[in-house]
DRENPA-3360 file (N, C-alpha, C; in nm, 2 decimals, always signed):
BEGIN
1 = MLTRRRAL = -0.45/+5.00/-3.29/-0.56/+5.00/-3.15/-0.62/+4.88/-3.12 ~ -0.66/+4.81/-3.00/-0.71/+4.70/-2.98/-0.85/+4.76/-2.98 ~ -0.96/+4.66/-3.04/-1.08/+4.66/-2.95/-1.09/+4.59/-2.87 ~ -1.20/+4.61/-2.83/-1.25/+4.52/-2.71/-1.24/+4.35/-2.69 ~ -1.31/+4.34/-2.80/-1.32/+4.19/-2.85/-1.20/+4.12/-2.88 ~ -1.12/+4.24/-2.97/-0.98/+4.18/-2.96/-0.87/+4.13/-2.83 ~ -0.87/+4.25/-2.78/-0.84/+4.26/-2.63/-0.88/+4.10/-2.53 ~ -1.02/+4.11/-2.56/-1.05/+3.97/-2.49/-1.02/+3.85/-2.56;
9 = ALSLAALI = -0.98/+3.83/-2.64/-0.97/+3.73/-2.71/-0.81/+3.69/-2.71 ~ -0.75/+3.79/-2.72/-0.59/+3.79/-2.64/-0.56/+3.77/-2.50 ~ -0.65/+3.79/-2.42/-0.69/+3.79/-2.24/-0.69/+3.62/-2.22 ~ -0.82/+3.56/-2.31/-0.83/+3.42/-2.26/-0.78/+3.34/-2.35 ~ -0.65/+3.35/-2.47/-0.54/+3.30/-2.52/-0.40/+3.29/-2.44 ~ -0.42/+3.40/-2.35/-0.29/+3.41/-2.27/-0.32/+3.29/-2.13 ~ -0.46/+3.27/-2.11/-0.52/+3.21/-1.97/-0.50/+3.06/-2.01 ~ -0.59/+3.03/-2.15/-0.57/+2.90/-2.15/-0.42/+2.86/-2.20;
17 = APSRAETK = -0.33/+2.92/-2.28/-0.20/+2.86/-2.33/-0.11/+2.80/-2.22 ~ -0.07/+2.72/-2.27/+0.08/+2.67/-2.16/+0.19/+2.76/-2.15 ~ +0.21/+2.77/-2.04/+0.35/+2.85/-1.98/+0.44/+2.80/-2.10 ~ +0.55/+2.88/-2.10/+0.67/+2.86/-2.15/+0.77/+2.76/-2.10 ~ +0.72/+2.79/-1.99/+0.80/+2.66/-1.83/+0.73/+2.53/-1.86 ~ +0.61/+2.54/-1.88/+0.51/+2.43/-1.91/+0.54/+2.37/-2.00 ~ +0.57/+2.40/-2.10/+0.63/+2.33/-2.21/+0.71/+2.28/-2.25 ~ +0.83/+2.31/-2.18/+0.99/+2.30/-2.17/+0.99/+2.18/-2.09;
25 = KIPVVASF = +0.87/+2.15/-2.01/+0.91/+2.03/-1.91/+0.96/+1.89/-1.99 ~ +1.04/+1.84/-1.96/+1.11/+1.72/-1.95/+0.97/+1.62/-1.96 ~ +0.92/+1.49/-2.07/+0.82/+1.46/-2.06/+0.91/+1.30/-2.02 ~ +0.88/+1.25/-1.87/+0.95/+1.16/-1.83/+0.80/+1.03/-1.82 ~ +0.83/+0.95/-1.82/+0.74/+0.74/-1.75/+0.82/+0.68/-1.66 ~ +0.72/+0.67/-1.57/+0.78/+0.56/-1.48/+0.68/+0.47/-1.49 ~ +0.74/+0.36/-1.45/+0.69/+0.25/-1.47/+0.58/+0.21/-1.37 ~ +0.58/+0.24/-1.24/+0.52/+0.20/-1.16/+0.51/+0.35/-1.03;
33 = SIIGDLVR = +0.43/+0.34/-0.93/+0.43/+0.43/-0.90/+0.51/+0.52/-0.79 ~ +0.60/+0.38/-0.72/+0.70/+0.44/-0.63/+0.80/+0.52/-0.69 ~ +0.83/+0.49/-0.81/+0.95/+0.55/-0.90/+0.90/+0.65/-0.94 ~ +0.78/+0.64/-0.96/+0.70/+0.79/-1.03/+0.76/+0.89/-0.94 ~ +0.71/+0.88/-0.77/+0.75/+0.99/-0.70/+0.90/+1.02/-0.62 ~ +0.96/+0.89/-0.68/+1.11/+0.96/-0.67/+1.16/+1.03/-0.79 ~ +1.11/+1.06/-0.90/+1.15/+1.12/-1.01/+1.08/+1.29/-0.99 ~ +0.97/+1.27/-0.93/+0.92/+1.39/-0.91/+0.99/+1.45/-0.79;
41 = EVGGDRVS = +1.02/+1.39/-0.70/+1.10/+1.47/-0.59/+1.25/+1.52/-0.62 ~ +1.33/+1.45/-0.74/+1.44/+1.49/-0.80/+1.40/+1.56/-0.91 ~ +1.31/+1.58/-1.02/+1.30/+1.65/-1.10/+1.19/+1.80/-1.10 ~ +1.10/+1.78/-0.98/+1.02/+1.91/-0.90/+1.00/+1.96/-1.04 ~ +0.97/+2.09/-1.06/+0.91/+2.15/-1.17/+0.96/+2.16/-1.30 ~ +1.08/+2.12/-1.30/+1.14/+2.07/-1.49/+1.11/+1.95/-1.57 ~ +1.00/+1.87/-1.47/+0.97/+1.73/-1.53/+0.87/+1.70/-1.51 ~ +0.78/+1.65/-1.63/+0.65/+1.61/-1.63/+0.61/+1.47/-1.63;
49 = VTTIVGPD = +0.59/+1.39/-1.53/+0.61/+1.23/-1.48/+0.46/+1.20/-1.51 ~ +0.46/+1.09/-1.59/+0.36/+0.99/-1.62/+0.39/+0.87/-1.55 ~ +0.33/+0.81/-1.48/+0.34/+0.66/-1.42/+0.22/+0.61/-1.53 ~ +0.27/+0.48/-1.52/+0.19/+0.34/-1.59/+0.10/+0.27/-1.49 ~ +0.17/+0.22/-1.40/+0.09/+0.15/-1.29/+0.06/+0.21/-1.19 ~ -0.05/+0.26/-1.18/-0.05/+0.39/-1.07/-0.09/+0.30/-0.88 ~ -0.16/+0.43/-0.83/-0.15/+0.36/-0.69/-0.23/+0.22/-0.71 ~ -0.16/+0.16/-0.61/-0.24/+0.03/-0.56/-0.24/-0.06/-0.66;
57 = GDAHVYEP = -0.17/-0.03/-0.76/-0.15/-0.13/-0.88/-0.06/-0.26/-0.89 ~ -0.05/-0.33/-0.93/+0.03/-0.46/-0.89/+0.12/-0.45/-1.06 ~ +0.24/-0.42/-1.05/+0.30/-0.43/-1.16/+0.36/-0.55/-1.23 ~ +0.37/-0.66/-1.12/+0.36/-0.80/-1.19/+0.29/-0.82/-1.30 ~ +0.18/-0.82/-1.25/+0.06/-0.89/-1.36/-0.01/-0.74/-1.46 ~ +0.05/-0.67/-1.45/-0.01/-0.59/-1.50/-0.07/-0.57/-1.67 ~ -0.15/-0.53/-1.74/-0.16/-0.55/-1.89/-0.19/-0.40/-1.92 ~ -0.07/-0.38/-2.01/-0.06/-0.24/-2.07/-0.17/-0.21/-2.16;
65 = SPADGRRI = -0.20/-0.09/-2.19/-0.33/-0.03/-2.26/-0.24/+0.04/-2.38 ~ -0.33/+0.05/-2.49/-0.29/+0.14/-2.59/-0.23/+0.27/-2.54 ~ -0.29/+0.34/-2.46/-0.27/+0.49/-2.39/-0.12/+0.48/-2.32 ~ -0.11/+0.37/-2.26/+0.01/+0.33/-2.22/+0.13/+0.33/-2.33 ~ +0.08/+0.29/-2.43/+0.17/+0.29/-2.57/+0.23/+0.42/-2.61 ~ +0.12/+0.53/-2.59/+0.10/+0.66/-2.65/+0.24/+0.71/-2.56 ~ +0.21/+0.71/-2.44/+0.27/+0.78/-2.32/+0.45/+0.74/-2.33 ~ +0.49/+0.62/-2.37/+0.62/+0.59/-2.36/+0.66/+0.60/-2.48;
73 = AQARLIFV = +0.63/+0.66/-2.57/+0.64/+0.67/-2.75/+0.65/+0.83/-2.73 ~ +0.58/+0.93/-2.64/+0.60/+1.02/-2.61/+0.76/+1.09/-2.52 ~ +0.77/+0.97/-2.42/+0.87/+1.00/-2.32/+1.03/+1.04/-2.37 ~ +1.05/+1.10/-2.36/+1.26/+1.15/-2.34/+1.31/+1.07/-2.27 ~ +1.26/+1.01/-2.16/+1.31/+0.91/-2.06/+1.21/+0.83/-1.98 ~ +1.29/+0.70/-1.99/+1.17/+0.59/-1.91/+1.25/+0.55/-1.82 ~ +1.20/+0.53/-1.67/+1.29/+0.49/-1.58/+1.17/+0.37/-1.49 ~ +1.24/+0.27/-1.53/+1.19/+0.13/-1.46/+1.29/+0.06/-1.35;
81 = NGLGFEGW = +1.21/-0.02/-1.31/+1.27/-0.10/-1.17/+1.37/-0.18/-1.21 ~ +1.34/-0.27/-1.36/+1.42/-0.42/-1.36/+1.41/-0.50/-1.27 ~ +1.49/-0.60/-1.25/+1.50/-0.71/-1.16/+1.39/-0.80/-1.16 ~ +1.33/-0.78/-1.29/+1.24/-0.89/-1.36/+1.09/-0.83/-1.28 ~ +1.07/-0.73/-1.26/+0.93/-0.67/-1.17/+0.88/-0.63/-1.30 ~ +0.90/-0.58/-1.38/+0.77/-0.54/-1.51/+0.81/-0.62/-1.62 ~ +0.74/-0.74/-1.66/+0.80/-0.85/-1.75/+0.74/-0.79/-1.88 ~ +0.62/-0.75/-1.87/+0.57/-0.68/-1.99/+0.62/-0.57/-2.05;
89 = LDRLIKSA = +0.71/-0.49/-2.00/+0.77/-0.33/-2.02/+0.85/-0.35/-2.13 ~ +0.97/-0.45/-2.16/+0.99/-0.44/-2.29/+0.94/-0.46/-2.38 ~ +0.80/-0.56/-2.40/+0.78/-0.55/-2.53/+0.72/-0.45/-2.55 ~ +0.64/-0.36/-2.44/+0.55/-0.23/-2.46/+0.66/-0.11/-2.51 ~ +0.76/-0.16/-2.46/+0.87/-0.02/-2.53/+0.89/-0.05/-2.71 ~ +0.90/-0.19/-2.71/+0.91/-0.21/-2.83/+0.84/-0.20/-2.94 ~ +0.69/-0.23/-2.88/+0.61/-0.16/-2.97/+0.55/-0.08/-3.03 ~ +0.59/+0.04/-2.88/+0.59/+0.18/-2.90/+0.68/+0.24/-2.99;
97 = KSKGEVFT = +0.78/+0.17/-3.02/+0.87/+0.23/-3.15/+0.95/+0.36/-3.06 ~ +0.97/+0.36/-2.89/+0.98/+0.43/-2.84/+1.15/+0.48/-2.88 ~ +1.17/+0.59/-2.85/+1.33/+0.66/-2.85/+1.35/+0.71/-2.76 ~ +1.28/+0.72/-2.67/+1.32/+0.73/-2.50/+1.44/+0.66/-2.48 ~ +1.53/+0.75/-2.35/+1.63/+0.65/-2.31/+1.59/+0.56/-2.19 ~ +1.60/+0.47/-2.17/+1.51/+0.35/-2.07/+1.66/+0.37/-2.00 ~ +1.60/+0.39/-1.80/+1.73/+0.36/-1.73/+1.63/+0.27/-1.61 ~ +1.75/+0.20/-1.61/+1.67/+0.05/-1.51/+1.73/+0.08/-1.37;
105 = LGNGVAAR = +1.68/+0.16/-1.31/+1.72/+0.16/-1.14/+1.78/+0.07/-1.05 ~ +1.73/-0.06/-1.11/+1.71/-0.17/-0.98/+1.90/-0.22/-1.00 ~ +1.94/-0.20/-1.12/+2.07/-0.23/-1.16/+2.13/-0.17/-1.10 ~ +2.14/-0.09/-1.01/+2.26/-0.01/-0.91/+2.26/-0.07/-0.78 ~ +2.17/-0.19/-0.75/+2.17/-0.20/-0.63/+2.21/-0.36/-0.62 ~ +2.28/-0.41/-0.52/+2.32/-0.55/-0.48/+2.16/-0.62/-0.48 ~ +2.12/-0.68/-0.55/+2.03/-0.77/-0.57/+2.01/-0.92/-0.48 ~ +1.92/-0.93/-0.40/+1.90/-1.04/-0.34/+1.86/-1.15/-0.42;
113 = KNDEGRDP = +1.87/-1.27/-0.35/+1.84/-1.36/-0.49/+1.78/-1.49/-0.41 ~ +1.73/-1.56/-0.46/+1.63/-1.68/-0.40/+1.63/-1.78/-0.54 ~ +1.60/-1.88/-0.49/+1.53/-2.01/-0.57/+1.45/-1.94/-0.67 ~ +1.36/-1.85/-0.72/+1.31/-1.78/-0.83/+1.41/-1.68/-0.90 ~ +1.52/-1.64/-0.85/+1.58/-1.54/-0.91/+1.62/-1.42/-0.85 ~ +1.62/-1.32/-0.90/+1.70/-1.19/-0.80/+1.52/-1.13/-0.78 ~ +1.52/-1.08/-0.64/+1.42/-1.03/-0.58/+1.44/-0.90/-0.62 ~ +1.31/-0.81/-0.69/+1.30/-0.70/-0.71/+1.25/-0.58/-0.63;
121 = HAWQDVAN = +1.24/-0.65/-0.57/+1.15/-0.50/-0.43/+1.26/-0.43/-0.36 ~ +1.35/-0.37/-0.41/+1.52/-0.35/-0.32/+1.44/-0.20/-0.25 ~ +1.32/-0.15/-0.36/+1.31/-0.02/-0.27/+1.27/+0.05/-0.11 ~ +1.23/-0.14/-0.09/+1.20/-0.15/+0.06/+1.31/-0.16/+0.19 ~ +1.45/-0.14/+0.11/+1.54/-0.07/+0.21/+1.58/+0.05/+0.17 ~ +1.56/+0.15/+0.27/+1.58/+0.29/+0.22/+1.68/+0.33/+0.17 ~ +1.80/+0.25/+0.21/+1.97/+0.27/+0.12/+1.95/+0.23/-0.02 ~ +1.83/+0.16/-0.08/+1.83/+0.11/-0.20/+1.74/+0.23/-0.25;
129 = AKVYVEAI = +1.66/+0.30/-0.21/+1.57/+0.42/-0.27/+1.70/+0.50/-0.29 ~ +1.76/+0.53/-0.17/+1.90/+0.63/-0.20/+1.96/+0.62/-0.36 ~ +1.99/+0.51/-0.38/+2.07/+0.45/-0.50/+2.01/+0.48/-0.60 ~ +1.89/+0.48/-0.60/+1.80/+0.49/-0.71/+1.74/+0.66/-0.72 ~ +1.77/+0.72/-0.67/+1.75/+0.88/-0.65/+1.89/+0.91/-0.68 ~ +1.96/+0.89/-0.69/+2.11/+0.92/-0.69/+2.11/+0.93/-0.88 ~ +2.07/+0.75/-0.91/+2.07/+0.75/-1.05/+1.99/+0.84/-1.14 ~ +1.88/+0.86/-1.08/+1.72/+0.95/-1.11/+1.82/+1.08/-1.14;
137 = REALTAAD = +1.89/+1.13/-1.07/+1.95/+1.27/-1.04/+2.07/+1.29/-1.16 ~ +2.12/+1.16/-1.18/+2.25/+1.18/-1.30/+2.17/+1.17/-1.43 ~ +2.05/+1.06/-1.43/+2.00/+1.08/-1.54/+1.92/+1.20/-1.63 ~ +1.87/+1.29/-1.50/+1.79/+1.38/-1.51/+1.89/+1.50/-1.56 ~ +2.01/+1.52/-1.52/+2.15/+1.61/-1.54/+2.16/+1.60/-1.67 ~ +2.18/+1.48/-1.71/+2.26/+1.45/-1.86/+2.15/+1.48/-1.94 ~ +2.04/+1.50/-1.89/+1.94/+1.54/-2.04/+1.89/+1.64/-2.02 ~ +1.90/+1.71/-1.95/+1.88/+1.86/-1.92/+2.00/+1.90/-1.80;
145 = PEGAKAYR = +2.11/+1.95/-1.90/+2.23/+2.01/-1.80/+2.19/+2.15/-1.74 ~ +2.10/+2.24/-1.82/+2.06/+2.36/-1.76/+2.01/+2.31/-1.60 ~ +1.94/+2.24/-1.57/+1.88/+2.19/-1.46/+1.96/+2.14/-1.33 ~ +2.10/+2.11/-1.39/+2.16/+2.02/-1.29/+2.18/+2.10/-1.16 ~ +2.19/+2.23/-1.13/+2.15/+2.29/-1.00/+2.06/+2.23/-0.97 ~ +1.93/+2.22/-1.01/+1.81/+2.21/-0.93/+1.78/+2.06/-0.92 ~ +1.84/+2.00/-0.99/+1.80/+1.87/-0.98/+1.90/+1.81/-0.85 ~ +2.03/+1.84/-0.86/+2.11/+1.83/-0.73/+2.07/+1.85/-0.59;
153 = ANADAYLA = +2.02/+2.01/-0.58/+1.96/+2.06/-0.49/+1.83/+2.00/-0.43 ~ +1.73/+1.95/-0.51/+1.62/+1.86/-0.50/+1.66/+1.70/-0.45 ~ +1.80/+1.66/-0.48/+1.83/+1.54/-0.46/+1.89/+1.54/-0.31 ~ +1.95/+1.66/-0.30/+2.02/+1.65/-0.16/+1.91/+1.65/-0.06 ~ +1.81/+1.75/-0.06/+1.70/+1.75/+0.02/+1.67/+1.63/+0.06 ~ +1.62/+1.59/-0.06/+1.52/+1.45/-0.03/+1.62/+1.31/-0.01 ~ +1.76/+1.33/-0.04/+1.84/+1.23/+0.02/+1.84/+1.24/+0.22 ~ +1.86/+1.39/+0.24/+1.83/+1.40/+0.38/+1.69/+1.33/+0.46;
161 = KLDALDAE = +1.61/+1.37/+0.37/+1.47/+1.30/+0.44/+1.47/+1.14/+0.43 ~ +1.54/+1.08/+0.33/+1.57/+0.95/+0.32/+1.65/+0.90/+0.46 ~ +1.77/+0.95/+0.45/+1.88/+0.90/+0.57/+1.80/+0.93/+0.74 ~ +1.68/+1.06/+0.75/+1.58/+1.05/+0.85/+1.54/+0.96/+0.88 ~ +1.46/+0.91/+0.76/+1.34/+0.81/+0.72/+1.42/+0.66/+0.80 ~ +1.53/+0.61/+0.75/+1.62/+0.52/+0.76/+1.62/+0.52/+0.91 ~ +1.70/+0.65/+0.97/+1.69/+0.63/+1.14/+1.57/+0.59/+1.23 ~ +1.48/+0.64/+1.17/+1.36/+0.64/+1.24/+1.30/+0.50/+1.22;
169 = ILQAIDAL = +1.29/+0.41/+1.12/+1.26/+0.27/+1.07/+1.37/+0.19/+1.21 ~ +1.49/+0.24/+1.17/+1.59/+0.13/+1.26/+1.55/+0.17/+1.39 ~ +1.47/+0.29/+1.45/+1.46/+0.29/+1.59/+1.34/+0.24/+1.65 ~ +1.24/+0.26/+1.56/+1.10/+0.21/+1.56/+1.08/+0.02/+1.56 ~ +1.19/+0.00/+1.48/+1.20/-0.16/+1.48/+1.31/-0.24/+1.63 ~ +1.41/-0.14/+1.65/+1.51/-0.19/+1.79/+1.41/-0.19/+1.90 ~ +1.32/-0.13/+1.89/+1.23/-0.10/+2.03/+1.14/-0.22/+2.00 ~ +1.11/-0.34/+1.95/+1.04/-0.44/+1.93/+1.10/-0.55/+2.04;
177 = PKERRRVV = +1.08/-0.65/+2.05/+1.14/-0.76/+2.15/+1.16/-0.85/+2.00 ~ +1.27/-0.89/+2.01/+1.35/-0.98/+1.89/+1.23/-1.09/+1.85 ~ +1.19/-1.17/+1.97/+1.14/-1.25/+1.94/+0.96/-1.25/+1.91 ~ +0.95/-1.14/+1.89/+0.79/-1.10/+1.82/+0.83/-1.04/+1.69 ~ +0.93/-1.05/+1.62/+0.96/-0.96/+1.51/+0.95/-1.07/+1.40 ~ +0.79/-1.10/+1.40/+0.77/-1.20/+1.27/+0.63/-1.21/+1.25 ~ +0.63/-1.21/+1.10/+0.47/-1.16/+1.05/+0.46/-1.24/+0.91 ~ +0.35/-1.27/+0.87/+0.29/-1.32/+0.75/+0.27/-1.21/+0.69;
185 = STHDAFGY = +0.27/-1.18/+0.54/+0.26/-1.12/+0.41/+0.20/-1.19/+0.32 ~ +0.16/-1.14/+0.25/+0.05/-1.19/+0.11/+0.18/-1.27/-0.01 ~ +0.32/-1.19/-0.03/+0.38/-1.21/-0.12/+0.51/-1.19/-0.09 ~ +0.65/-1.25/-0.16/+0.75/-1.19/-0.09/+0.79/-1.08/-0.12 ~ +0.75/-1.01/-0.08/+0.82/-0.82/-0.13/+0.86/-0.78/-0.02 ~ +0.90/-0.81/+0.09/+0.97/-0.75/+0.21/+1.15/-0.82/+0.24 ~ +1.16/-0.86/+0.16/+1.33/-0.93/+0.19/+1.40/-0.86/+0.21 ~ +1.42/-0.73/+0.16/+1.51/-0.65/+0.19/+1.46/-0.54/+0.29;
193 = FAARYGVE = +1.34/-0.55/+0.34/+1.31/-0.47/+0.48/+1.39/-0.58/+0.59 ~ +1.33/-0.71/+0.57/+1.39/-0.77/+0.64/+1.55/-0.79/+0.67 ~ +1.61/-0.85/+0.59/+1.74/-0.80/+0.58/+1.83/-0.66/+0.61 ~ +1.75/-0.57/+0.61/+1.83/-0.41/+0.68/+1.75/-0.41/+0.80 ~ +1.66/-0.41/+0.84/+1.58/-0.40/+0.99/+1.54/-0.47/+1.05 ~ +1.55/-0.59/+1.01/+1.53/-0.76/+1.16/+1.43/-0.79/+1.18 ~ +1.28/-0.75/+1.03/+1.17/-0.84/+1.10/+1.19/-0.97/+1.00 ~ +1.13/-1.09/+1.04/+1.11/-1.17/+0.95/+0.97/-1.18/+0.87;
201 = FIAPQGVS = +0.98/-1.18/+0.73/+0.83/-1.22/+0.70/+0.81/-1.33/+0.63 ~ +0.70/-1.42/+0.64/+0.67/-1.56/+0.56/+0.58/-1.52/+0.48 ~ +0.56/-1.58/+0.33/+0.46/-1.53/+0.29/+0.44/-1.68/+0.19 ~ +0.31/-1.69/+0.18/+0.26/-1.80/+0.09/+0.31/-1.76/-0.07 ~ +0.31/-1.67/-0.12/+0.35/-1.65/-0.29/+0.49/-1.60/-0.26 ~ +0.58/-1.59/-0.40/+0.71/-1.59/-0.39/+0.69/-1.44/-0.43 ~ +0.83/-1.43/-0.52/+0.84/-1.29/-0.52/+0.78/-1.21/-0.59 ~ +0.71/-1.30/-0.69/+0.63/-1.19/-0.81/+0.47/-1.26/-0.74;
209 = TEAEVSAR = +0.36/-1.21/-0.80/+0.24/-1.18/-0.78/+0.16/-1.30/-0.89 ~ +0.27/-1.36/-1.01/+0.21/-1.41/-1.09/+0.16/-1.55/-1.07 ~ +0.27/-1.63/-0.98/+0.20/-1.77/-0.97/+0.11/-1.78/-0.89 ~ +0.04/-1.88/-0.87/-0.08/-1.93/-0.81/-0.03/-1.99/-0.65 ~ -0.12/-1.95/-0.59/-0.07/-2.02/-0.43/-0.16/-2.13/-0.42 ~ -0.08/-2.28/-0.40/-0.14/-2.37/-0.39/-0.22/-2.41/-0.24 ~ -0.29/-2.53/-0.22/-0.36/-2.56/-0.14/-0.23/-2.58/-0.02 ~ -0.12/-2.68/-0.05/+0.00/-2.70/-0.01/+0.07/-2.56/+0.02;
217 = DVAKIIDS = +0.07/-2.51/-0.06/+0.17/-2.37/+0.03/+0.08/-2.31/+0.16 ~ +0.00/-2.28/+0.11/-0.09/-2.20/+0.24/-0.10/-2.28/+0.34 ~ -0.10/-2.43/+0.33/-0.08/-2.55/+0.46/+0.06/-2.52/+0.54 ~ +0.15/-2.51/+0.46/+0.30/-2.48/+0.53/+0.30/-2.37/+0.58 ~ +0.22/-2.27/+0.56/+0.21/-2.12/+0.63/+0.15/-2.16/+0.76 ~ +0.03/-2.19/+0.75/-0.03/-2.19/+0.83/+0.06/-2.28/+0.92 ~ +0.08/-2.39/+0.90/+0.20/-2.49/+1.04/+0.30/-2.37/+1.08 ~ +0.36/-2.28/+0.97/+0.46/-2.21/+1.03/+0.39/-2.14/+1.12;
225 = VRAHKVGA = +0.29/-2.07/+1.09/+0.24/-1.97/+1.18/+0.23/-2.04/+1.31 ~ +0.16/-2.15/+1.34/+0.13/-2.20/+1.47/+0.23/-2.25/+1.51 ~ +0.33/-2.31/+1.46/+0.47/-2.32/+1.55/+0.59/-2.23/+1.60 ~ +0.57/-2.12/+1.51/+0.66/-1.98/+1.54/+0.58/-1.89/+1.61 ~ +0.45/-1.91/+1.66/+0.39/-1.78/+1.72/+0.38/-1.63/+1.66 ~ +0.36/-1.64/+1.52/+0.38/-1.56/+1.47/+0.30/-1.45/+1.50 ~ +0.31/-1.33/+1.52/+0.25/-1.17/+1.59/+0.08/-1.14/+1.55 ~ +0.14/-1.13/+1.35/+0.04/-1.09/+1.30/+0.03/-1.09/+1.14;
233 = VFVENIAD = -0.09/-1.13/+1.08/-0.08/-1.16/+0.95/-0.11/-0.99/+0.85 ~ -0.02/-1.01/+0.80/-0.07/-0.84/+0.72/-0.13/-0.88/+0.55 ~ -0.24/-0.77/+0.51/-0.29/-0.75/+0.41/-0.18/-0.70/+0.30 ~ -0.15/-0.68/+0.22/-0.11/-0.60/+0.14/-0.19/-0.52/+0.03 ~ -0.13/-0.41/+0.03/-0.26/-0.32/-0.09/-0.26/-0.36/-0.24 ~ -0.20/-0.42/-0.25/-0.22/-0.49/-0.38/-0.23/-0.64/-0.41 ~ -0.34/-0.64/-0.29/-0.33/-0.81/-0.32/-0.51/-0.86/-0.25 ~ -0.57/-0.95/-0.32/-0.67/-0.96/-0.26/-0.69/-1.04/-0.13;
241 = PRLANRIA = -0.74/-0.97/-0.01/-0.72/-0.98/+0.13/-0.80/-1.10/+0.16 ~ -0.84/-1.22/+0.12/-0.91/-1.35/+0.15/-0.78/-1.42/+0.19 ~ -0.70/-1.45/+0.12/-0.56/-1.52/+0.16/-0.53/-1.52/+0.31 ~ -0.48/-1.34/+0.35/-0.43/-1.33/+0.45/-0.50/-1.32/+0.59 ~ -0.68/-1.32/+0.55/-0.76/-1.34/+0.62/-0.81/-1.47/+0.66 ~ -0.78/-1.54/+0.58/-0.80/-1.73/+0.59/-0.69/-1.77/+0.69 ~ -0.56/-1.71/+0.65/-0.45/-1.79/+0.76/-0.45/-1.72/+0.87 ~ -0.52/-1.55/+0.89/-0.58/-1.54/+1.04/-0.62/-1.61/+1.11;
249 = SETGARVG = -0.75/-1.63/+1.04/-0.85/-1.74/+1.08/-0.82/-1.85/+1.14 ~ -0.77/-1.92/+1.09/-0.71/-2.09/+1.07/-0.62/-2.07/+1.18 ~ -0.51/-1.98/+1.19/-0.45/-1.99/+1.31/-0.48/-1.90/+1.46 ~ -0.56/-1.81/+1.43/-0.59/-1.72/+1.57/-0.49/-1.62/+1.53 ~ -0.39/-1.56/+1.49/-0.31/-1.45/+1.48/-0.38/-1.34/+1.40 ~ -0.37/-1.24/+1.44/-0.40/-1.13/+1.46/-0.41/-1.00/+1.33 ~ -0.50/-1.01/+1.26/-0.47/-0.92/+1.12/-0.41/-0.77/+1.15 ~ -0.30/-0.75/+1.10/-0.27/-0.65/+1.15/-0.27/-0.52/+1.04;
257 = GVLYSDAL = -0.33/-0.51/+0.96/-0.34/-0.41/+0.88/-0.29/-0.42/+0.72 ~ -0.31/-0.30/+0.71/-0.24/-0.34/+0.52/-0.11/-0.28/+0.54 ~ -0.01/-0.36/+0.45/+0.10/-0.29/+0.42/+0.14/-0.24/+0.25 ~ +0.22/-0.16/+0.25/+0.20/-0.15/+0.12/+0.32/-0.17/+0.08 ~ +0.34/-0.27/-0.05/+0.43/-0.33/-0.09/+0.50/-0.31/-0.20 ~ +0.40/-0.30/-0.31/+0.44/-0.29/-0.47/+0.42/-0.13/-0.50 ~ +0.33/-0.08/-0.43/+0.27/+0.04/-0.50/+0.24/+0.11/-0.38 ~ +0.22/+0.29/-0.40/+0.16/+0.36/-0.32/+0.01/+0.41/-0.28;
265 = SDAKGDGA = -0.03/+0.45/-0.23/-0.20/+0.46/-0.23/-0.20/+0.55/-0.30 ~ -0.33/+0.63/-0.33/-0.39/+0.71/-0.38/-0.36/+0.86/-0.31 ~ -0.37/+0.99/-0.36/-0.38/+1.09/-0.23/-0.41/+1.07/-0.14 ~ -0.57/+1.03/-0.12/-0.60/+1.00/-0.01/-0.55/+0.92/+0.08 ~ -0.46/+0.82/+0.04/-0.45/+0.70/+0.14/-0.35/+0.75/+0.23 ~ -0.24/+0.67/+0.32/-0.15/+0.70/+0.44/-0.03/+0.65/+0.32 ~ -0.02/+0.63/+0.21/+0.10/+0.60/+0.16/+0.10/+0.68/+0.02 ~ +0.08/+0.76/+0.01/+0.10/+0.87/-0.10/+0.24/+0.88/-0.19;
273 = TYVDMMRH = +0.33/+0.91/-0.09/+0.46/+0.90/-0.11/+0.52/+0.81/-0.06 ~ +0.63/+0.75/-0.13/+0.73/+0.70/-0.11/+0.77/+0.70/+0.08 ~ +0.78/+0.83/+0.12/+0.83/+0.89/+0.29/+0.66/+0.79/+0.36 ~ +0.58/+0.84/+0.29/+0.46/+0.82/+0.35/+0.45/+0.64/+0.36 ~ +0.49/+0.58/+0.26/+0.43/+0.43/+0.29/+0.50/+0.39/+0.33 ~ +0.66/+0.41/+0.37/+0.77/+0.33/+0.44/+0.70/+0.35/+0.62 ~ +0.67/+0.51/+0.62/+0.62/+0.54/+0.75/+0.53/+0.47/+0.83 ~ +0.42/+0.44/+0.71/+0.30/+0.37/+0.73/+0.33/+0.24/+0.78;
281 = NVKQLAKA = +0.40/+0.16/+0.70/+0.42/+0.03/+0.74/+0.53/+0.02/+0.83 ~ +0.60/+0.09/+0.88/+0.66/+0.06/+1.04/+0.53/+0.10/+1.15 ~ +0.47/+0.19/+1.09/+0.35/+0.23/+1.26/+0.32/+0.07/+1.25 ~ +0.23/+0.01/+1.12/+0.18/-0.07/+1.14/+0.23/-0.20/+1.21 ~ +0.35/-0.24/+1.15/+0.41/-0.33/+1.24/+0.48/-0.29/+1.36 ~ +0.51/-0.21/+1.43/+0.51/-0.16/+1.53/+0.39/-0.20/+1.63 ~ +0.26/-0.13/+1.58/+0.14/-0.16/+1.64/+0.09/-0.30/+1.68 ~ +0.16/-0.37/+1.55/+0.08/-0.53/+1.58/+0.20/-0.57/+1.65;
289 = LAP = +0.32/-0.56/+1.67/+0.42/-0.65/+1.72/+0.46/-0.59/+1.88 ~ +0.41/-0.50/+1.91/+0.46/-0.44/+2.06/+0.38/-0.51/+2.14 ~ +0.47/-0.56/+2.24/+0.45/-0.62/+2.37/+0.29/-0.60/+2.42;
% end
C-alpha cells in the first residue's frame, strides 16, 4: 500500500521525467537557423534540433563556443550548408571528436560560381530549398527507418508549401516593371534569388562578409547606383546598417527596409521561418520597387 508521501513523490517524478517519446528523439545539429528550420519541418516531433548560429547571426564569421563543441559531440546527425559557407565548422567537428554523420546539403544543388568561388547562398532560390528538404528527408529516414512514413508525410506537406511560395514570389516580381528591378544589398547574398526571380542586386561586399569593404568598392557602388537609377538600398539583418545608409544618403536612393539573407529573425520577427523570411523579403522588394 502506498503512503501519501510515496504517492506524491511518484507523481512528481512522473511530471519532471522526460517522456519516452522525448528521450527517443534523434539529436540533430544544424549549422545555422535556416537549415534548422528546414530540419524541424521534416523531422517534426521525432527530432530534437539544436542550431549553432542562431537568429540574425552571421555564419560567415561565426566564432564557435565550447558549448557548440558539446552540441556537436552529442549529435547523431549534423546538417550543414557547405559551399564554403561555414569555414569554421570542419575544425569544430574535428575538435569535438564527433561521431555524428555530416550531411552537406549544398552539394545537391547546381552552385553559382564567380571570381570568389562558389556562391553558398543557395536557399535564396526556393527550388534549392526543396533540394535541401528532400536530402533531409532521406538522411532522417536512413537514421530512423521507423519514422520513414512521418518524414515522408512532413516533407510532402512542406514541399507543397514551397511550391506555393515559389509561385507567389514569381507572381509578385513579375508584377514589377523590369526597369525598376535593381537594388543594393550589403553583401552578394542574393545571386540565386536574382537568377530565379529576375531582380538585380548590387553589393559592395562579395559572397562572404569576411572581407572588409574598401573605400574604392563603396565609391564604385555609389557610381553604379547613380548611373542605373537603383530603386532602393536594403539593409541585411546580419549586417551593420551604416554602410547601406551611407550609400543611400550619398545617392538619394531610398532605404527599402531589411532583407533576411543568411539567417532567420527571432521568434518575434517577420522572418522566424524560412517561408516567412522569403515572403517578407518579397514584400519589401515589391513595396520599394513598385511604381
